[in-house]
ZAMARGU-4260 file (C-alpha; in steps of 0.2 Angstrom, whole numbers, plus 5000, padded with zeros to 4 digits):
<rodrens>
0) 5378/4817/5113 | 5378/4831/5100 | 5364/4831/5088 | 5366/4825/5070 | 5364/4843/5063
5) 5378/4849/5075 | 5390/4835/5070 | 5388/4838/5052 | 5390/4857/5054 | 5406/4854/5064
10) 5413/4842/5052 | 5409/4854/5037 | 5416/4869/5046 | 5431/4860/5051 | 5434/4855/5033
15) 5431/4873/5027 | 5443/4880/5039 | 5456/4867/5035 | 5454/4871/5017 | 5455/4890/5020
20) 5471/4888/5030 | 5479/4878/5017 | 5474/4890/5004 | 5481/4905/5014 | 5497/4896/5016
25) 5499/4893/4998 | 5493/4911/4995 | 5506/4918/5007 | 5520/4909/4998 | 5513/4915/4981
30) 5512/4933/4988 | 5529/4932/4995 | 5536/4929/4978 | 5525/4943/4970 | 5530/4955/4984
35) 5549/4952/4981 | 5546/4954/4962 | 5536/4971/4966 | 5550/4976/4977 | 5564/4973/4964
40) 5554/4983/4951 | 5552/4997/4964 | 5571/4997/4968 | 5575/4998/4949 | 5563/5013/4947
45) 5569/5022/4962 | 5588/5020/4957 | 5584/5028/4940 | 5573/5042/4948 | 5586/5046/4962
50) 5601/5047/4949 | 5591/5058/4938 | 5587/5070/4953 | 5605/5070/4958 | 5611/5074/4940
55) 5598/5088/4939 | 5602/5095/4956 | 5621/5094/4955 | 5627/5095/4937 | 5645/5088/4934
60) 5654/5072/4936 | 5658/5062/4952 | 5675/5065/4959 | 5686/5062/4975 | 5695/5076/4984
65) 5704/5075/5001 | 5695/5060/5005 | 5678/5067/5001 | 5665/5063/4987 | 5660/5077/4976
70) 5647/5079/4962 | 5652/5093/4951 | 5657/5107/4964 | 5645/5101/4977 | 5652/5091/4992
75) 5642/5075/4994 | 5650/5068/5009 | 5640/5071/5025 | 5626/5079/5014 | 5612/5071/5024
80) 5600/5083/5017 | 5602/5075/5000 | 5599/5057/5006 | 5585/5063/5017 | 5576/5071/5002
85) 5578/5056/4991 | 5572/5045/5005 | 5556/5055/5008 | 5552/5055/4989 | 5554/5036/4987
90) 5551/5029/5004 | 5567/5019/5003 | 5583/5020/5013 | 5597/5029/5003 | 5616/5029/5005
95) 5630/5036/4995 | 5647/5027/4997 | 5665/5034/4994 | 5672/5017/4988 | 5666/5005/5001
100) 5662/5017/5015 | 5646/5026/5019 | 5648/5045/5018 | 5630/5050/5017 | 5616/5039/5023
105) 5598/5037/5031 | 5603/5021/5038 | 5605/5021/5057 | 5614/5009/5068 | 5610/5002/5085
110) 5613/5018/5094 | 5601/5027/5082 | 5615/5037/5074 | 5618/5038/5055 | 5629/5024/5050
115) 5643/5035/5043 | 5659/5027/5041 | 5652/5009/5040 | 5657/4997/5026 | 5647/4989/5013
120) 5646/4970/5012 | 5660/4961/5004 | 5649/4953/4990 | 5643/4971/4985 | 5662/4976/4984
125) 5665/4962/4972 | 5650/4965/4961 | 5649/4984/4961 | 5666/4991/4965 | 5677/4978/4956
130) 5666/4971/4942 | 5657/4987/4939 | 5640/4979/4939 | 5623/4985/4946 | 5617/4974/4960
135) 5599/4971/4963 | 5593/4959/4976 | 5593/4955/4995 | 5608/4962/5005 | 5613/4963/5023
140) 5613/4982/5027 | 5620/4986/5045 | 5613/4969/5052 | 5596/4970/5043 | 5590/4963/5027
145) 5584/4974/5013 | 5579/4972/4995 | 5592/4983/4988 | 5599/4991/4972 | 5618/4996/4971
150) 5625/5006/4956 | 5643/5011/4953 | 5648/5029/4953 | 5661/5033/4940 | 5674/5047/4939
155) 5677/5057/4923 | 5690/5044/4918 | 5679/5030/4921 | 5686/5024/4937 | 5674/5018/4950
160) 5675/5029/4965 | 5659/5025/4974 | 5642/5017/4975 | 5624/5024/4976 | 5612/5013/4985
165) 5593/5012/4988 | 5585/4999/4999 | 5567/4993/5004 | 5565/4985/5021 | 5557/4968/5022
170) 5543/4977/5031 | 5537/4983/5014 | 5535/4966/5008 | 5527/4960/5024 | 5515/4974/5023
175) 5509/4969/5005 | 5508/4950/5010 | 5499/4954/5026 | 5486/4966/5018 | 5483/4953/5004
180) 5481/4939/5017 | 5469/4949/5028 | 5458/4953/5013 | 5458/4935/5007 | 5454/4929/5025
185) 5440/4941/5027 | 5432/4935/5011 | 5435/4917/5016 | 5427/4920/5032 | 5412/4928/5024
190) 5411/4913/5012 | 5412/4900/5026 | 5398/4908/5036 | 5387/4909/5020 | 5390/4891/5016
195) 5387/4886/5035 | 5370/4895/5034 | 5365/4887/5018 | 5370/4870/5025 | 5361/4873/5041
200) 5345/4878/5031 | 5347/4862/5020 | 5350/4850/5035 | 5335/4858/5044 | 5323/4856/5030
205) 5329/4840/5021 | 5336/4829/5035 | 5333/4835/5052 | 5315/4840/5051 | 5309/4824/5042
210) 5319/4814/5054 | 5311/4823/5069 | 5293/4820/5062 | 5297/4801/5060 | 5304/4801/5078
215) 5288/4808/5084 | 5278/4795/5074 | 5289/4782/5082 | 5285/4788/5099 | 5266/4788/5095
220) 5267/4770/5089 | 5276/4766/5106 | 5262/4774/5116 | 5248/4767/5105 | 5242/4784/5099
225) 5247/4784/5080 | 5231/4784/5069 | 5238/4791/5053 | 5253/4788/5042 | 5268/4800/5043
230) 5270/4811/5028 | 5288/4819/5026 | 5298/4826/5011 | 5316/4825/5009 | 5331/4816/5002
235) 5328/4799/4994 | 5334/4789/5009 | 5322/4799/5020 | 5307/4795/5009 | 5312/4777/5009
240) 5313/4778/5028 | 5295/4785/5028 | 5289/4771/5017 | 5296/4758/5029 | 5289/4767/5044
245) 5272/4768/5036 | 5273/4749/5031 | 5277/4745/5049 | 5262/4755/5055 | 5251/4746/5043
250) 5257/4729/5049 | 5254/4735/5067 | 5237/4741/5064 | 5233/4725/5054 | 5239/4714/5068
255) 5230/4724/5081 | 5214/4723/5071 | 5216/4704/5070 | 5220/4702/5089 | 5204/4713/5093
260) 5194/4702/5082 | 5200/4686/5090 | 5198/4693/5107 | 5180/4698/5103 | 5176/4681/5097
265) 5183/4672/5112 | 5174/4684/5124 | 5157/4679/5115 | 5160/4660/5118 | 5156/4650/5134
270) 5171/4643/5144 | 5167/4626/5137 | 5167/4630/5119 | 5183/4629/5109 | 5185/4640/5093
275) 5197/4636/5079 | 5201/4652/5070 | 5207/4652/5053 | 5215/4668/5046 | 5206/4672/5030
280) 5217/4677/5015 | 5209/4685/5000 | 5221/4685/4985 | 5220/4698/4972 | 5209/4694/4956
285) 5216/4683/4942 | 5230/4676/4954 | 5227/4658/4958 | 5231/4652/4975 | 5228/4634/4982
290) 5214/4632/4994 | 5227/4625/5007 | 5232/4643/5011 | 5215/4647/5018 | 5213/4631/5026
295) 5230/4629/5035 | 5232/4648/5038 | 5248/4658/5038 | 5264/4653/5048 | 5268/4663/5063
300) 5275/4680/5059 | 5267/4681/5042 | 5252/4693/5039 | 5238/4694/5027 | 5241/4712/5022
305) 5259/4709/5018 | 5256/4693/5008 | 5243/4702/4998 | 5256/4716/4994 | 5269/4703/4988
310) 5256/4693/4978 | 5250/4709/4970 | 5268/4714/4965 | 5271/4696/4958 | 5255/4698/4948
315) 5260/4714/4941 | 5277/4708/4935 | 5274/4690/4930 | 5292/4686/4927 | 5306/4677/4937
320) 5311/4688/4952 | 5324/4687/4965 | 5320/4691/4983 | 5330/4707/4982 | 5320/4713/4967
325) 5303/4709/4976 | 5310/4717/4992 | 5314/4733/4983 | 5298/4733/4974 | 5287/4732/4990
330) 5299/4742/5001 | 5302/4727/5014 | 5318/4719/5020 | 5325/4705/5010 | 5324/4693/5024
335) 5305/4696/5027 | 5301/4695/5008 | 5311/4678/5007 | 5300/4670/5020 | 5284/4675/5011
340) 5291/4669/4994 | 5296/4652/5002 | 5279/4650/5009 | 5271/4653/4992 | 5283/4641/4985
345) 5279/4628/4998 | 5261/4630/4994 | 5264/4627/4975 | 5260/4645/4970 | 5278/4648/4965
350) 5293/4638/4959 | 5311/4642/4960 | 5327/4640/4951 | 5345/4644/4954 | 5355/4656/4942
355) 5372/4663/4943 | 5373/4682/4944 | 5386/4694/4936 | 5398/4691/4950 | 5397/4672/4950
360) 5386/4670/4965 | 5370/4660/4964 | 5353/4669/4964 | 5337/4661/4968 | 5323/4666/4956
365) 5305/4664/4960 | 5293/4660/4945 | 5274/4660/4946 | 5266/4643/4942
</rodrens>
C-alpha cells in the first residue's frame, strides 16, 4: 500500500494537472479567437501595403487588353516577379485575378505548379466582382483554407475587371496558438513542480514526521520500552493525537505500577494468607467525595489517575457539564468519561438532569453536589 504522503501528493498533482489541462483548453480557444483577429488585422494592413507598392511601381489605371490585365502600360498577367516580391515582403500568398481567373499568383496546386488559370470561389465572385465589396475572412483557396482579403480592381470607367488577393495560411494562426500554449504549459509545469515541492515539505514536516514519531512510540509501548511521553508538533489534529497517545501511556504506566504493587504484596504473604486490596483514591483538595469510594474501590476498567483528572476538571469548572464537554476538556473519549461520571453520580458526588439541546436532542448534564 502506498504511503499517506505519496497518496496525498498523487491526488494533489492529479488535481493540478487536470486543472492545468482545462486551463490550456480554455486558453487554446481564447488564443484561436485572438489569432484570427490578429490575422484579419494583418490581412487588412497587407492589402493596403501591396496596393500602395503596386501603384508606386506601376503608375496608371487597371485595364484589360487582348485577354491580359495591365496596370498602366505594364502587363500584369503572368508577372510572377511582382507577386513573388509582394509575398516576400508580407509573408502572405498573393494573387492577381483578371475577372475571376488567376493570371499571376504564388499559390501552387497539387502538382507544385502555379495555379494560373484557376477560378476564384463563387462567394468571392458574388461579393467582390458583382457587389464591388472588399472581402475579409476565411476562404477556400485551391483546396486549402486561408484567412484572406480580396479587393476589386477597377478600370478607368469604374468597371470591375479583376481582383487583388492576399492570404494568410492557417499555419500562421496555429503557430501563434502553439507558441502561446507552449509558453503557458512551461510556466504551468514550473508552478506545478513548485507547488509539489512545497506540499511535500509541508506534509513531511507537519504530518508525516509527527505521525512517524507517534508510530515509533506505539511500537515502544507494544514492546514495553516506552519510558517518556512522545513530543511532536504539527496540525491541531496531530497535537490532539499526541495528547491522546500520552494519556494512554500514563494509563498503562499507572496500571503497570498498580499491578507491580499487588504482585509485590502477594509475593510477601504466606500461601495461607488472604490479602484484600483496596485501591486508594486521593481526591484533590476542596472536593468532597464520600468515603464509600475508598472503601468499595473502583469498578473494573476505571483507574485512579483518570478519575483524579476528571474530578480536577469538574472542580475547576463547578457548573453543569455534559459528558462531551468533560471529554473534550480532559482529552478522553466520550464513552470513557461517561463511565466515570456515572460512577461519581452513583456515589452521590454528582447529580444529573436532562436538558434539550439546540437540535432538540436530550443532553444529560452532570452537576456537582
